[in-house]
C-alpha positions as protocol buffer text, in pm:
chain_id: "A"
residue {
  index: 1
  type: UNK
  ca { x: 4476 y: 379 z: -2273 }
}
residue {
  index: 2
  type: UNK
  ca { x: 4240 y: 433 z: -1966 }
}
residue {
  index: 3
  type: UNK
  ca { x: 3915 y: 221 z: -2004 }
}
residue {
  index: 4
  type: UNK
  ca { x: 3753 y: 546 z: -1997 }
}
residue {
  index: 5
  type: UNK
  ca { x: 3857 y: 595 z: -2372 }
}
residue {
  index: 6
  type: UNK
  ca { x: 3859 y: 299 z: -2541 }
}
residue {
  index: 7
  type: UNK
  ca { x: 3535 y: 223 z: -2782 }
}
residue {
  index: 8
  type: UNK
  ca { x: 3305 y: 80 z: -2740 }
}
residue {
  index: 9
  type: UNK
  ca { x: 3377 y: -308 z: -2920 }
}
residue {
  index: 10
  type: UNK
  ca { x: 3018 y: -354 z: -3019 }
}
residue {
  index: 11
  type: UNK
  ca { x: 2934 y: 30 z: -3037 }
}
residue {
  index: 12
  type: UNK
  ca { x: 2770 y: -68 z: -3412 }
}
residue {
  index: 13
  type: UNK
  ca { x: 2501 y: -334 z: -3186 }
}
residue {
  index: 14
  type: UNK
  ca { x: 2445 y: -86 z: -2934 }
}
residue {
  index: 15
  type: UNK
  ca { x: 2420 y: 130 z: -3187 }
}
residue {
  index: 16
  type: UNK
  ca { x: 2109 y: -116 z: -3280 }
}
residue {
  index: 17
  type: UNK
  ca { x: 1979 y: -131 z: -2993 }
}
residue {
  index: 18
  type: UNK
  ca { x: 1907 y: 208 z: -2969 }
}
residue {
  index: 19
  type: UNK
  ca { x: 1730 y: 227 z: -3217 }
}
residue {
  index: 20
  type: UNK
  ca { x: 1539 y: 13 z: -3169 }
}
residue {
  index: 21
  type: UNK
  ca { x: 1444 y: 109 z: -2796 }
}
residue {
  index: 22
  type: UNK
  ca { x: 1310 y: 425 z: -2996 }
}
residue {
  index: 23
  type: UNK
  ca { x: 1097 y: 256 z: -3210 }
}
residue {
  index: 24
  type: UNK
  ca { x: 909 y: 67 z: -2885 }
}
residue {
  index: 25
  type: UNK
  ca { x: 881 y: 404 z: -2695 }
}
residue {
  index: 26
  type: UNK
  ca { x: 784 y: 599 z: -3007 }
}
residue {
  index: 27
  type: UNK
  ca { x: 506 y: 322 z: -3053 }
}
residue {
  index: 28
  type: UNK
  ca { x: 432 y: 340 z: -2716 }
}
residue {
  index: 29
  type: UNK
  ca { x: 376 y: 715 z: -2727 }
}
residue {
  index: 30
  type: UNK
  ca { x: 103 y: 627 z: -2987 }
}
residue {
  index: 31
  type: UNK
  ca { x: -73 y: 435 z: -2765 }
}
residue {
  index: 32
  type: UNK
  ca { x: -30 y: 653 z: -2419 }
}
residue {
  index: 33
  type: UNK
  ca { x: -50 y: 1002 z: -2537 }
}
residue {
  index: 34
  type: UNK
  ca { x: -178 y: 1076 z: -2147 }
}
residue {
  index: 35
  type: UNK
  ca { x: 218 y: 965 z: -2085 }
}
residue {
  index: 36
  type: UNK
  ca { x: 397 y: 1074 z: -2443 }
}
residue {
  index: 37
  type: UNK
  ca { x: 625 y: 1366 z: -2170 }
}
residue {
  index: 38
  type: UNK
  ca { x: 767 y: 1093 z: -2006 }
}
residue {
  index: 39
  type: UNK
  ca { x: 772 y: 852 z: -2330 }
}
residue {
  index: 40
  type: UNK
  ca { x: 982 y: 1129 z: -2502 }
}
residue {
  index: 41
  type: UNK
  ca { x: 1207 y: 1168 z: -2221 }
}
residue {
  index: 42
  type: UNK
  ca { x: 1308 y: 849 z: -2183 }
}
residue {
  index: 43
  type: UNK
  ca { x: 1303 y: 792 z: -2603 }
}
residue {
  index: 44
  type: UNK
  ca { x: 1582 y: 1122 z: -2574 }
}
residue {
  index: 45
  type: UNK
  ca { x: 1823 y: 919 z: -2312 }
}
residue {
  index: 46
  type: UNK
  ca { x: 1848 y: 663 z: -2560 }
}
residue {
  index: 47
  type: UNK
  ca { x: 1870 y: 925 z: -2798 }
}
residue {
  index: 48
  type: UNK
  ca { x: 2199 y: 1068 z: -2622 }
}
residue {
  index: 49
  type: UNK
  ca { x: 2358 y: 751 z: -2584 }
}
residue {
  index: 50
  type: UNK
  ca { x: 2283 y: 635 z: -2963 }
}
residue {
  index: 51
  type: UNK
  ca { x: 2498 y: 971 z: -3030 }
}
residue {
  index: 52
  type: UNK
  ca { x: 2809 y: 929 z: -2766 }
}
residue {
  index: 53
  type: UNK
  ca { x: 2861 y: 575 z: -2867 }
}
residue {
  index: 54
  type: UNK
  ca { x: 2810 y: 707 z: -3216 }
}
residue {
  index: 55
  type: UNK
  ca { x: 3114 y: 961 z: -3166 }
}
residue {
  index: 56
  type: UNK
  ca { x: 3274 y: 684 z: -3051 }
}
residue {
  index: 57
  type: UNK
  ca { x: 3247 y: 708 z: -2627 }
}
residue {
  index: 58
  type: UNK
  ca { x: 3363 y: 471 z: -2431 }
}
residue {
  index: 59
  type: UNK
  ca { x: 3022 y: 346 z: -2187 }
}
residue {
  index: 60
  type: UNK
  ca { x: 3230 y: 480 z: -1870 }
}
residue {
  index: 61
  type: UNK
  ca { x: 3195 y: 814 z: -2000 }
}
residue {
  index: 62
  type: UNK
  ca { x: 2842 y: 831 z: -2146 }
}
residue {
  index: 63
  type: UNK
  ca { x: 2695 y: 1152 z: -1978 }
}
residue {
  index: 64
  type: UNK
  ca { x: 2317 y: 1067 z: -1992 }
}
């Protein structure tokens, strides 16, 4: 099996990290409404990464 098809051994930790980053960004958006569009884009990137990690994709195959 190639590296690009190997599931992350620490996928649960990556998913937790994504949750934390999304929560931080949500708080930032509330504190800095003038930056909400940019913060939403960053948050979306973390959401996509979390979804891909939860689907069992490796870091090499993540499409951000």
